[in-house]
C-alpha positions as semicolon CSV with decimal commas, in nm:
position;residue;x (nm);y (nm);z (nm)
1;M;16,256;10,452;12,262
2;S;16,211;10,723;11,970
3;V;15,901;10,946;11,936
4;A;15,763;10,787;11,633
5;N;15,776;10,427;11,802
6;Y;15,595;10,583;12,124
7;L;15,333;10,750;11,919
8;E;15,300;10,404;11,709
9;K;15,245;10,204;12,028
10;T;15,000;10,479;12,166
11;Q;14,792;10,469;11,855
12;L;14,775;10,082;11,847
13;R;14,699;10,068;12,207
14;A;14,422;10,315;12,149
15;T;14,296;10,126;11,860
16;V;14,302;9,802;12,047
17;E;14,115;9,943;12,363
18;R;13,844;10,086;12,089
19;Y;13,800;9,754;11,936
20;V;13,766;9,584;12,256
21;R;13,491;9,836;12,379
22;L;13,303;9,786;12,057
23;V;13,309;9,416;12,092
24;R;13,186;9,461;12,441
25;R;12,897;9,692;12,324
26;E;12,824;9,441;12,040
27;W;12,812;9,138;12,286
28;K;12,582;9,342;12,540
29;L;12,344;9,422;12,260
30;H;12,320;9,061;12,116
31;A;12,264;8,956;12,470
32;Q;11,993;9,163;12,538
33;L;11,822;9,070;12,189
34;I;11,860;8,705;12,280
35;V;11,702;8,751;12,601
36;T;11,433;8,960;12,466
37;L;11,352;8,684;12,191
38;F;11,338;8,429;12,431
39;V;11,095;8,613;12,659
40;L;10,869;8,682;12,348
41;L;10,898;8,313;12,199
42;V;10,863;8,111;12,527
43;P;10,466;8,179;12,575
44;L;10,423;8,112;12,191
45;V;10,607;7,774;12,210
46;L;10,417;7,676;12,507
47;V;10,087;7,777;12,342
48;L;10,207;7,551;12,019
49;L;10,312;7,272;12,231
50;M;9,983;7,282;12,458
51;S;9,759;7,282;12,151
52;T;9,875;6,938;12,078
53;Q;9,830;6,785;12,416
54;S;9,548;6,579;12,578
55;K;9,374;6,727;12,914
56;A;9,566;6,502;13,114
57;E;9,903;6,602;12,983
58;I;9,823;6,973;13,011
59;L;9,730;6,929;13,382
60;D;10,075;6,760;13,419
61;F;10,304;7,077;13,493
62;T;10,615;6,849;13,469
63;Y;10,536;6,745;13,116
64;I;10,667;6,988;12,837
65;G;10,676;6,863;12,478
66;L;10,437;6,764;12,192
67;G;10,109;6,609;12,312
68;S;9,934;6,283;12,219
69;D;9,663;6,444;12,067
70;G;9,871;6,578;11,780
71;L;9,627;6,766;11,530
72;D;9,309;6,609;11,676
73;N;9,275;6,955;11,883
74;Y;9,261;7,156;11,559
75;R;9,023;6,939;11,371
76;V;8,772;6,946;11,687
77;V;8,806;7,336;11,681
78;L;8,762;7,377;11,303
79;E;8,497;7,122;11,252
80;R;8,282;7,123;11,588
81;Y;8,318;7,468;11,696
82;G;8,295;7,643;11,350
83;F;8,633;7,798;11,366
84;L;8,699;7,774;10,988
85;N;8,389;8,000;10,941
86;Y;8,487;8,241;11,214
87;L;8,829;8,256;11,020
88;K;8,689;8,337;10,696
89;N;8,449;8,594;10,853
90;S;8,761;8,762;11,027
91;F;8,981;8,763;10,713
92;V;8,694;8,913;10,493
93;M;8,622;9,182;10,773
94;A;8,991;9,265;10,813
95;S;9,062;9,271;10,443
96;L;8,781;9,521;10,385
97;I;8,855;9,736;10,689
98;A;9,243;9,772;10,561
99;V;9,141;9,849;10,182
100;G;8,882;10,075;10,295
101;K;9,105;10,260;10,549
102;V;9,383;10,292;10,293
103;G;9,174;10,387;10,003
104;I;8,981;10,670;10,206
105;S;9,273;10,789;10,376
106;M;9,460;10,846;10,057
107;L;9,178;11,048;9,918
108;A;9,155;11,245;10,218
109;A;9,504;11,310;10,238
110;L;9,522;11,388;9,850
111;A;9,257;11,653;9,911
112;I;9,417;11,786;10,225
113;V;9,768;11,858;10,070
114;F;9,715;11,920;9,700
115;F;9,387;12,108;9,721
116;D;9,311;12,447;9,824
117;F;8,976;12,525;9,984
118;R;8,822;12,733;10,266
119;F;8,861;12,569;10,638
120;K;9,100;12,316;10,518
121;R;9,291;12,320;10,849
122;L;8,983;12,327;11,032
123;L;8,871;11,991;10,868
124;F;9,203;11,857;10,915
125;L;9,203;11,940;11,266
126;F;8,823;11,796;11,284
127;I;8,952;11,464;11,148
128;L;9,217;11,458;11,428
129;L;8,978;11,535;11,675
130;T;8,833;11,185;11,590
131;L;9,094;11,014;11,742
132;T;8,954;11,106;12,110
133;L;8,598;10,912;12,010
134;P;8,708;10,554;11,964
135;V;8,445;10,302;11,877
136;P;8,360;10,187;12,236
137;V;8,270;10,543;12,314
138;R;8,028;10,537;12,001
139;I;7,878;10,163;12,065
140;V;7,530;10,255;12,140
141;P;7,431;10,520;11,871
142;L;7,644;10,331;11,597
143;F;7,433;10,000;11,717
144;E;7,095;10,215;11,659
145;I;7,214;10,352;11,316
146;M;7,301;9,971;11,208
147;V;6,961;9,873;11,325
148;D;6,760;10,148;11,162
149;M;6,968;10,075;10,844
150;G;6,879;9,695;10,853
151;W;7,253;9,625;10,866
152;N;7,305;9,454;11,213
153;D;7,418;9,100;11,212
154;T;7,575;9,150;10,865
155;M;7,920;9,230;10,742
156;Y;7,809;9,594;10,663
157;A;7,792;9,638;11,036
158;L;8,144;9,482;11,099
159;V;8,317;9,684;10,836
160;L;8,156;10,054;10,772
161;P;8,221;10,186;11,143
162;Y;8,579;10,116;11,066
163;L;8,654;10,264;10,730
164;A;8,769;10,605;10,836
165;S;9,122;10,642;11,009
166;A;9,247;10,975;11,127
167;T;9,590;10,804;11,202
168;S;9,631;10,685;10,836
169;V;9,519;11,019;10,696
170;L;9,772;11,207;10,906
171;L;10,050;10,964;10,826
172;L;9,970;10,978;10,439
173;R;9,928;11,348;10,460
174;Q;10,283;11,392;10,616
175;H;10,435;11,147;10,343
176;F;10,248;11,355;10,072
177;L;10,407;11,686;10,207
178;S;10,760;11,553;10,156
179;I;10,677;11,521;9,789
180;S;10,863;11,774;9,569
181;E;10,656;12,063;9,464
182;S;10,835;12,087;9,137
183;L;10,706;11,705;9,068
184;V;10,354;11,842;9,135
185;E;10,378;12,147;8,931
186;T;10,516;11,951;8,638
187;A;10,213;11,734;8,655
188;R;9,982;12,027;8,656
189;L;10,153;12,171;8,350
190;N;10,114;11,849;8,182
191;G;9,741;11,822;8,239
192;V;9,763;11,524;8,469
193;G;9,429;11,525;8,692
194;P;9,419;11,448;9,071
195;L;9,343;11,091;9,038
196;K;9,578;11,007;8,759
197;F;9,830;11,210;8,997
198;L;9,723;10,983;9,272
199;V;9,754;10,653;9,052
200;Y;10,062;10,705;8,843
201;V;10,258;10,945;9,089
202;L;10,186;10,932;9,460
203;I;10,090;10,543;9,473
204;P;10,419;10,433;9,337
205;M;10,615;10,671;9,549
206;S;10,411;10,555;9,843
207;K;10,424;10,177;9,830
208;S;10,615;10,110;10,145
209;M;10,383;10,344;10,348
210;I;10,051;10,223;10,171
211;I;10,155;9,836;10,233
212;G;10,273;9,920;10,603
213;L;9,929;10,085;10,666
214;F;9,748;9,790;10,517
215;V;9,920;9,571;10,763
216;I;9,863;9,778;11,050
217;A;9,482;9,815;10,967
218;F;9,440;9,448;10,877
219;I;9,591;9,333;11,204
220;W;9,374;9,604;11,386
221;G;9,063;9,476;11,223
222;W;9,147;9,115;11,274
223;N;9,179;9,188;11,675
224;Q;8,833;9,351;11,699
225;Y;8,644;9,193;11,962
226;L;8,401;9,435;12,137
227;W;8,210;9,586;11,827
228;P;8,159;9,241;11,659
229;L;8,033;9,092;12,013
230;V;7,762;9,385;12,012
231;A;7,684;9,417;11,630
232;I;7,656;9,028;11,538
233;Q;7,407;8,801;11,692
234;S;7,412;8,479;11,451
235;S;7,723;8,245;11,496
236;S;7,755;8,219;11,105
237;Q;7,847;8,579;11,082
238;Q;8,070;8,597;11,387
239;V;8,451;8,646;11,403
240;V;8,758;8,467;11,547
241;Q;8,806;8,675;11,856
242;V;8,464;8,626;11,954
243;G;8,475;8,254;11,865
244;L;8,803;8,233;12,081
245;A;8,614;8,364;12,398
246;E;8,315;8,138;12,333
247;L;8,580;7,860;12,329
248;Q;8,699;7,912;12,664
249;G;8,343;7,792;12,795
250;A;8,440;7,422;12,625
251;T;8,451;7,192;12,910
252;G;8,502;6,816;12,947
253;G;8,436;6,630;13,271
254;G;8,399;6,976;13,440
255;Q;8,741;7,084;13,356
256;T;8,843;7,358;13,086
257;L;8,967;7,191;12,758
258;W;9,277;7,399;12,725
259;G;9,410;7,209;12,439
260;L;9,117;7,334;12,244
261;I;9,167;7,688;12,359
262;M;9,528;7,686;12,267
263;A;9,452;7,526;11,932
264;G;9,219;7,796;11,855
265;T;9,460;8,049;11,978
266;V;9,745;7,934;11,713
267;L;9,460;7,936;11,437
268;A;9,375;8,290;11,521
269;L;9,750;8,411;11,531
270;L;9,839;8,249;11,206
271;P;9,688;8,498;10,963
272;P;9,825;8,815;11,096
273;L;10,157;8,657;11,163
274;I;10,174;8,541;10,791
275;I;10,087;8,895;10,695
276;L;10,356;9,051;10,929
277;I;10,637;8,821;10,799
278;L;10,541;8,869;10,422
279;A;10,520;9,277;10,485
280;N;10,761;9,326;10,754
281;R;11,023;9,546;10,530
282;P;10,745;9,809;10,436
283;L;10,600;9,813;10,789
284;L;10,934;9,886;10,930
285;E;10,984;10,157;10,686
286;T;10,616;10,302;10,795
287;F;10,730;10,316;11,154
288;N;11,054;10,486;11,068
289;V;10,868;10,751;10,896
290;Q;10,620;10,775;11,168
291;M;10,904;10,803;11,418
292;K;11,055;11,084;11,209
């Protein structure tokens, strides 16, 4: 065997072995993804199926499939238990919180990055310090302020305590710091003011980050339970998470009506799920920036 043939066979064998290792690694990765997807989807599928089942079908653990009640559980939850109003209140609250968080955070990040003033670093550290004081720690003084202002049991009480976000300020600040200094100087030389610079330069260059932060803030606001439970007394102003907890007290014949609870769970899940699906790419880009 010549040296050339030996080298050619050696290279071919190495290429085949490398390809086999690559295929095995890809198969392992896909198998892990399939198992993870299965683990995540099974509870959701069971909730969806149980939301269509009657009480007897739910108690029959051997029965897995669409129930005989169909959409009746959804109709009862929406009409009798006022879930349509709860969903509307939660959507309004989460939307206002998301818009407020992103808007205020953009203005704060703009000031911190592009303005020079005394104690700027100290102010930024103070903003980060607010991360150590979540809303549950401030519930009593917040409730007293809302009562003194006459805003308890209103949408103001639900939205205003959540408008500021140190996390959003931090992420937008880091993103604005990555913008070229030459672009900033060019805007200044052309007489572009801070707000115009924000609207016509920073926002178009930060669309993915802004959309991602909006989605995160919306879902965070949608899932709030403790503060709405404290701040809202009337059911007409209540949100879906509290309504879902109240739904757990629904009984029939002394037994919990799990079909209604599962129907309410599906309804509470749909709005944030739709927003996640529509804005999945900007959200992933936001997480990538955060990880960097």
